[in-house]
N, C-alpha and C positions, 0 to 999 in steps of 0.2 A: 567470585566467579559465578556461583549459583544464583546470587541475587541479580547479577547482570543478565543472565539467561532468562530468568523469570520476568524481569522488567522488559526485556526485548520481546518475549512472547506475548506479554500483556499489551504492549504497544501495537504489535501486529494484529492482535485480535480486535483491538479497539479501532484500528484503521479500517478494518473490514466493515464497520458499522456506518461509515460515512455515506451520506446520500448526495455528494457533490457530483458535478458533471464528470464525464468520462476523462477529460483531460486533467481535471483537478485530482482525480483518483490515481491517474497514471503518474503524475508528479509526486504525490504523497507516497505512493507505493515504491516509486523509484528511490526516493530519499530514504525511506525506511529500509528498503532492500540493500541499498548501497552501504548504509551505516552498519547494518547487521552483517553483510557479507565481508566488509573490511575488518570488522571485529573478529569474526570467525576465521577468516583467512590469515589474519595476523597472529592469532593465538595458535592456529594449527601449524603454521610454518615457522613462527618466530622470526619473520622477516618482513620488511616493508614491501617487497615484491608480492608476497602472498596476500598482504592487506590490499594492495592495489588490484590484483586480479580478483580477489573476493569482492571488493567494492564494485568493480565493473560488472561482474557477473550477477551479483546481488541486485544492483541497480537496474539492470536490464530485465531480470526476472520480476522484480518488484513492479516495474512500470507496466509490464505485460499483464501481470496478475491483477494489478490495480485497475487497469482499463477494462479488462474482461469481466471483472466482478461487479461492474456498475449495475445497480438495480434498473430494471427496465419497466417498472410498474409505476410510472409517474401519474399523479392524479392532480386535478385542479377542481376548484369549487366554482360552479356557475352562479349567475345572479339569483337563480331560484334556490340556491343552497345545496343542490345535488352535486355529488362528485362524479367526474367523468375522466376517462383516460386521455392523456395528452402525450405528445412526443417528448421524450426526455431530452434535456439540453445536452 
């Protein structure tokens, strides 16, 4: 049980380091949140219903958090070699 919680925490921490687009981060966050929520809900209630509710709530929360934590400091390199700010995808 302890190992599973540690692995889940590490996965969530690493997911926050991704620099993909907003929609990619929403999907990744939703998947991680749904898996974690289902696991916690199932363990807390010892029922499939608890796992389903935890998965739905975790997935929604993960998608929102993933989308909202997208970095907004996108940079591109021009032909002259200098970096400049661009709109993030």
